[in-house]
C-alpha positions as CSV (number, residue, x, y, z in Angstrom):
1,X,-10.7,3.7,-18.7
2,X,-7.6,1.6,-18.9
3,X,-6.2,-0.7,-16.2
4,X,-7.3,1.6,-13.3
5,X,-10.2,0.8,-11.0
6,X,-13.0,3.3,-10.7
7,X,-13.4,4.9,-7.2
8,X,-16.4,2.7,-6.5
9,X,-14.6,-0.5,-7.7
10,X,-11.6,0.4,-5.6
11,X,-13.7,1.0,-2.5
12,X,-15.6,-2.3,-3.1
13,X,-12.4,-4.3,-3.5
14,X,-10.9,-2.7,-0.4
15,X,-14.1,-3.4,1.6
16,X,-14.3,-7.0,0.3
17,X,-10.7,-7.6,1.3
18,X,-11.4,-6.2,4.8
19,X,-14.5,-8.3,5.2
20,X,-12.7,-11.5,4.1
21,X,-10.0,-10.7,6.7
22,X,-12.5,-9.9,9.4
23,X,-14.4,-13.1,8.7
24,X,-11.2,-15.2,9.2
25,X,-10.0,-16.3,12.7
26,X,-8.2,-13.9,15.0
27,X,-5.0,-12.4,13.7
28,X,-2.2,-14.9,13.6
29,X,1.0,-14.7,15.6
30,X,2.7,-13.8,12.3
31,X,0.4,-10.8,11.8
32,X,1.2,-9.5,15.2
33,X,5.0,-9.9,14.6
34,X,4.5,-7.6,11.6
35,X,3.0,-4.8,13.7
36,X,4.8,-1.5,13.9
37,X,6.7,0.9,11.6
38,X,7.6,-0.1,8.1
39,X,10.2,2.2,6.5
40,X,11.4,2.3,2.9
41,X,11.3,3.7,-0.6
42,X,8.8,4.1,-3.3
43,X,10.4,4.2,-6.8
44,X,8.4,5.2,-9.9
45,X,8.9,5.6,-13.6
46,X,7.9,8.9,-15.1
47,X,7.7,10.5,-18.6
48,X,10.8,12.5,-17.6
49,X,13.2,10.7,-15.3
50,X,12.4,8.0,-12.6
51,X,12.0,9.3,-9.1
52,X,12.0,7.9,-5.6
53,X,10.6,9.0,-2.3
54,X,10.8,7.7,1.3
55,X,7.7,6.3,2.9
56,X,6.9,5.3,6.5
57,X,3.8,3.1,7.1
58,X,2.3,1.4,10.1
59,X,1.2,-2.2,10.3
60,X,-1.5,-3.4,12.8
61,X,-2.9,-6.9,12.9
62,X,-2.1,-7.6,9.3
63,X,-3.2,-4.3,7.9
64,X,-0.8,-1.7,6.5
65,X,-1.7,2.0,6.7
66,X,0.0,5.0,5.1
67,X,-1.3,8.6,5.1
68,X,0.5,11.8,4.0
69,X,-1.0,15.3,3.8
70,X,-4.5,16.5,4.1
71,X,-7.4,14.9,2.1
72,X,-8.5,17.1,-0.8
73,X,-5.2,19.0,-1.1
74,X,-2.3,18.4,-3.5
75,X,0.2,16.1,-1.9
76,X,-2.4,14.0,-0.1
77,X,-1.8,10.2,-0.3
78,X,-3.3,7.2,1.5
79,X,-2.9,3.4,1.2
80,X,-4.3,0.4,2.9
81,X,-2.8,-3.0,2.6
82,X,-4.0,-6.4,3.7
83,X,-1.5,-9.2,4.4
84,X,-2.7,-12.8,4.0
85,X,-1.4,-15.6,6.2
86,X,1.2,-16.5,3.4
87,X,2.7,-13.0,3.5
88,X,1.1,-11.8,0.3
89,X,0.0,-8.2,0.4
90,X,-2.5,-6.2,-1.7
91,X,-2.2,-2.4,-1.4
92,X,-4.9,0.0,-2.5
93,X,-5.1,3.7,-2.2
94,X,-5.3,7.1,-3.7
95,X,-3.4,10.3,-4.0
96,X,-4.0,13.8,-5.2
97,X,-1.9,15.9,-7.5
98,X,-4.3,18.3,-9.3
99,X,-6.8,15.5,-9.6
100,X,-7.3,12.3,-7.6
101,X,-5.5,9.2,-8.9
102,X,-5.3,5.6,-7.6
103,X,-2.6,3.4,-6.2
104,X,-2.5,-0.4,-6.3
105,X,0.4,-2.7,-5.7
106,X,0.8,-6.4,-5.0
107,X,3.7,-8.0,-3.3
108,X,5.0,-10.2,-0.4
109,X,6.4,-9.8,3.0
110,X,9.3,-12.2,3.8
111,X,12.0,-12.0,6.5
112,X,11.0,-8.5,7.6
113,X,11.1,-7.1,4.1
114,X,8.1,-5.9,2.1
115,X,8.5,-5.9,-1.7
116,X,5.6,-4.8,-3.9
117,X,5.0,-3.5,-7.4
118,X,2.1,-1.9,-9.3
119,X,0.7,1.4,-10.4
120,X,0.5,4.9,-8.9
121,X,-1.7,6.8,-11.2
122,X,-0.1,6.4,-14.7
123,X,3.3,5.3,-13.3
124,X,4.7,1.8,-12.7
125,X,6.1,1.7,-9.2
126,X,7.9,-0.5,-6.8
127,X,7.9,-0.4,-3.0
128,X,10.6,-1.8,-0.8
129,X,10.2,-1.5,3.0
130,X,11.8,-3.0,6.1
131,X,10.2,-3.6,9.4
132,X,11.2,-0.9,11.8
133,X,14.3,0.4,10.0
134,X,15.4,2.2,6.9
135,X,15.2,0.2,3.6
């Protein structure tokens, strides 16, 4: 199985993160200042050459959301990320290219910049985004 979470484990981890966040006090002022568009670039390694692609996500009350394409079709991708009060972010998601694969990244938001790294299917990836402007 390797370092990837099963679908049920991924869903359980995402649900647990959401419940922990919901159990905490109301969103902090910091969380609301992060609300809005986050624009940047996903860079990944490949068996061929490395590639990069632009991404635009939305943040709302400490949760990052990204969706592209139609679920069940090649090219579909979705992520959800939870930001803790210290600015650490955990991103979980999935994408489809012939078969469904998983996305997970961990990083930090500081000074209007989100930096994260992790896996997108079999590839190591990094994500760099800026709040409300190109990254």
